[in-house]
N, C-alpha and C positions, 0 to 999 in steps of 0.2 A: 459449594459455591455460595458466595455471598451476593445477594441482589439488593442494590440500593437505588432508589429512584432519584433522578436528578432534581435538585431543589433550586438550582439557579443556572441561568445561561450567562456565560462570560463573554464580554465584548472584546475578544482578543483574537487577532488573526494568527494562524500557526506558521512557524518557520518551516515546518515540514508537515505534509499531509499524508494520511494513511493512503496505501495503494489498493484501491478497490473501485468498482463501478456499478453500484446498485441502481435499480430503477426506483426513482423517488417521485411518487405521484402527488400532484396538488389537485385542487378542484378541477374537474374535467372542463376543457374548453368546448366551445361550440364545434360541431363536426367540421373538419377541413374539407374544402372542395378540391380533392386531389385523390389520385389512386394510391399514392404512397407518401407517407410523411415521416420525418425523423428529426428529432431535436436532442442534442446532447452537449454537455459542457466539455471543453477541450482539454482542460488540465487533468482531470481525473477520468474522463470518459463517462461520467454519470449520465445515464439516459433520462431525459425529462419527459419525452413523449415519443411514441412511435405508433405507426399504422402501416401494416404491410411492408415493414422495413426490409425484409429479406426476399421480397418478391422480385424476381429477375425482370429487368426492363432494359430496353436499348438506351445506351448512354447519350447517343446523339453528340451534340457539340460539347457536352460536359466532359467527354473524354479528353478534351484539351487541357483539363486540370492536371491530368497525369503527365502529359507532354511538358507542361510548364514545371511541374514538380521535379521531374528528372533533370531538366536543364538547370533549374535553380539549385538543386543538390550538387550538380557538377560544378557550378560556379562556387558554391559554399565550400566544397572540398578542395578547390584549387585546380581541378582538372581543366577548367575552362575559365577564360576571362569574361567578365560580363559583356564587354563590348562585342565579343564574338557572336553572341546570340540575342542580345537585347532587342535589336530592331526587329528581327523575325519573331521574337516572342510577343512583342506588342502587336505586331500585325496579325499574328496567329490568334491571340487571345482577345484583344479589343476589336479588331476588325474581322475576326472569324475567318481568316485566310487559310484555307486548307493547304495550299502549296507552301506557305510559310511554316506550317507544322512539319512538313516533310523536310524542309530545309534545316529546321532545328534538329530533327532526328539525325540527319547526315552529319551535322556539326558535332553532335554529342557522341554518336556511336559508329559513324562511318557509313552506315546504310540504314534505310528505313526498316528492313527486316530485323536487323540487329537491335534497333531501338525498340521495335514492337515486342521483341523477346524480353528486353529489359523492362518494358512497361508491365508485362505480365509477372516477371520475377519480383518486381518492386511491389506489385499488388499483393502477391502472396506474402511478402515480408510484412505488409501492413494489415495482415489478417483479412484481406478482401477475399473471402472464401467463395463468393458468388460473382466474380468479375473475370471476364476474358476480353482482351483487346485484340483486334486484328488490323487496326490502322492507327495512325497518330492523331486523327482529327474527328473521329466519331461518325464518319459516313456510314449510312445504313448497311448492315450486314447481319444476316441471321445468326452468325456464329459469335457475334459481339453482344455482350450484355453486362449489366452491373446491377446494384441494388442501392437503395437509399442509405443503408448502413455503411456499405463500402465507400460510397461517395463521401460520407462523413469522415471516414478514416483517411482518405486522400487529402481532403481539405484540412483536417487536423494536422497532418504532417506538413502541409504547406504553410500553415500559420506560423511555423517556427523559422521560416526562411525569408530574409529581407527582400530578395529579388522576387520571390513568389508573391508576397504581399504587395510589393510595388506595382507589378504588372497586373495582378488580379484585381487590384483596387483602383486602377486608372479610370478616370471618368471619360477620357478621350485620348486619341493618339493620331497624329498625322491628319488632323481634320475630321477624323471619324469619331462619332460619339458612341460610347459604350452603351449597348442595348440593355445593360443591367441598370434599370432606372432606380433601383433601391439605393444606388450610390450618387444619384443626381438630385441635388436640392431643387432643381427646376421642375421636377416631376413629383409634386406634393402628394399625389395619390399613392405613390409607391415608396417615396424616399424615407429611409430610416437613418436618422442622424448618427446612430451608434454603429452603423454598418462600416466595415473595414474593407472587405473584398467579397467577390462572389463570381458566379457564372450562371448564365441563363441559357436555355435551349428551347426550341420551338419546331415541331414537325407535325404535319397533318396526321401521320400514322400514330405517333406516340404522345401527342399532346405537348404541353408546355412544362418545362422543368426549371428548377432554380436550386443553387447551392449558395447559401449566404452566411458569412461569418461576421459577428458583431460583438463588441465589448462594451459592457455597461456595469458600473459599480463593482468591478472585479470579477464579474461573471462573464466569461468568454464562451460563446456558444456558436454552433453551426446548425443552421436549419436547412433541411433538404425537403424539397417538394417535387414530386414526379407525377406526370399524368394529369396535370391541371388543364384548364381550358381558357380560351379567350372568348368572352361573351359580349354581345351588344346590349348596352344598358338602355332600357326603354325611357328612362328619365331624360337623357340628353343625347341618345343615339351614339354615345362614345363606346369605345372598345375597352373592356377591363381585362387585363392580363392577370389571371387568378394565380398563376405561379408566383407572381410578385406580391399580390395582396395577401395571399395565404402564407408566404414565407415571412412577410413583415408581421402578420398577425401571430404567427407561431413564435417568433422572437419576442414580440411584445408580451405575449402570454408567459413565456419562460422568465423574462426579466422581471415581470410583475409578481410572479408567484414563488420564485426561488431566490434564496440568498445564502451566502456563506455564514454559517452560525458556529460560534465557538462553544463547544459542548464540554471541553475539558481544558483546564488551565494547568500548566506545568508548576504553578505555585500552590495548587490546591492539595491539601493533605486528605487523602480519601481512604486510607487503610493503615494498619500497623502490623508489624511482625514481632513476635516474642523473640528476645535475645537472651542467651545465657552468658554469664560471666561478664556482663557489662559494667563499666565503671560509672556508677551513679544512674544507670538506666537498665531496665529490664525489657525494653521494647524500642523499636525504631519506627518513625512515621514514614509512610510511603506516599509518593506523589508521581504523577505522570512524568515520564522523561521529557516529553514535549507537549506543546499545545496541540489539541486536536480540533480542527475546524472542518465541518462537513457542509456540503451543499444540500440543504434541506428545503422542503416545502415550507412556506411561511405559516401555513395553518396547522402544523404539527403541534399538538399539546405537549407541554413539558413532561407530563406523566406518561407519555407513550414511549419515552426513551428510558431504558433501564441499563444499569451497570452490572455486569457480572465480574466480580473481583476474585482473582486467584492469587493466593500467596503460596509461593513454591514450597516453602518449608512446611506449611500446614498440609499441603497436598501429599508430599512425599513422606511425612512423618519424621523427617530428619530435623533435629533441633538446630536452630540458627545460633552460632556461637560467635562472640566477640573475638577479635575486632571486626566491625562492619564499617566499610568506608562509604562516605557520602557518594551517591551515584551508582552504587552497586545494584544490579538488576535482581530484584527479589520477588517480582510478581507481574501480573498483567491484568488490565481491565478491558473487557469486551463490551462495546455498546451495541444494544439490540433494539429493534423496533418491530413490534408485532411478531416476535420470534425470529427475525432475520437480522443477521449481523450487519451493522452499518459503519463500524469503525472499531479500532482497538489501539491500545498504547501500552508500552512497557512501564511497569511501576518500579521506581528506584528509591533507594534510601535517601531521605531528605537531609540527614545529618550523619556524622561519624560517631559510632559508639566504640569507645576504646575498651581495651581488655583490662580488668582489675586483676592484677597479678596474684594477690593473696587468694582471691577466689579461684584463680587458675590453678595455683599450686595445691590448694585444698581439694579441688576437684580432681586433679591429677592423682593425688595420693588416694583419694576415695576410689577412683577408677582402678588404680593398681590393686588395692586390697579387694576390690569386688571382682577382679578379673579371675577367670578359671585357672590361669597359670599361676597367679599369686596364691590362690587357695591351695593348689597342689603343692606349691613350695612350702607354704606354712604347715600343711599336713606332714610333708616330708621332714621338716625341721622338728616338728613335735615328735614324730616317730623316732627320729634319730635321738632326740633328747631322752625320750622314754627308754630307748634301748640302752643308751649310755647310763642312765640312772639304774636300770636293772643290772647292768654289768658292774657298776660301782658298788651297789648294794651287795651283790653276790660276792664281789671281791672282798669287801669288808667282813662279810660273814665267814668266808673261807679263811681269811687272814686271822680272824678272832679264834677260829677253831685251831688253826695252826699254832698260834701263840699259846692257846690253852694246852694243846697237846704237848708242846715243847716244855711248858712249865711243869706239867704233870710228869714228864719224862725226867726232867731235872730233879724234881722232888724225889722220884724213885731212886735216882742215882745217888742222891745224898743219903737216903735211908739205907741203901745197900752198903755204902761206904761206912756208915756208922755201925752197921751190923757186923761188918768184917773186922772192925777195930775191937769190938767186944770179944 
């Protein structure tokens, strides 16, 4: 592994972001006045702050978010026309009309029971592991519960649907003012100008709750506050609804302490891979396939983020051979902080390295002669040649003996003939 410390932060937003959801902590805020608190970014799901986020609590009227979500999804999919449910949705959500919730349920699913079953099925799909609904409106029931984390998942899904955002973000409807004062500029104590939509709840048994979605500087987040109180202030004898003050403070803290930070640029050359048989090059530079932008705490020092670079050919021991096309996936870079992975990107060839044919043919011939089969063939050829040479030599020797023998025989015959003539 190669580990290289980051030496620069690039001010580039990514076209694609890595898919992960780490907890990324900034300087701790002052303790929140609530039983459960949760803040997370909606694009990646990165958790920015949590307290008792998985503690089961009664959803109360916050259950209406799921009722709105299912209706908005039915409209988005074309199963329903917006006009069929819009009036009841505004009445149910802005006016907290429980009967309107049941009317929406019948319109969407044909019956309240079928709709409640759909609420629970959708909750499971959204990874709401600690949520059970028994009605459409959140009326008290010991069998009905949810968590701050699960309410985030529901709001996160709703943020993608125009009808959900329209209804949940309405300041008023039919002469009724939304009790979610974080959306009301006339309520300066609670108003958050970056707020887009939300829902509040209040019961004597479970306290005050709020789910608020806000967008600021590209950071889209949902704050969930459960089990807060309403207190009488001694200063002016007014009532302070701490579900709203704490939700606003939570969002302000998140927006002030976190931002999208470009930690890798797709134009940055961060490694190289050796290349065999390249035409004019014996290596290729590697760069990230895409920009990597992470949601990080603003106070993270640059030297806390390290890069672990993997070059596939080096890890496998297999030599990279030309041609290598630009954009070929040749490695990976993993970004870590304090030993935990916070992002990664594929490393690709920055340029094309073409094959030098003369080197190729030379290498091929060398490979052929170095191969075991070639060696066996050469040995066999040599053996055949030696055997042939032995046979030829032996033949020449025998031939010489034969010729010599015939010459001697011929000489004797001549001598015998001469002797007979005498």
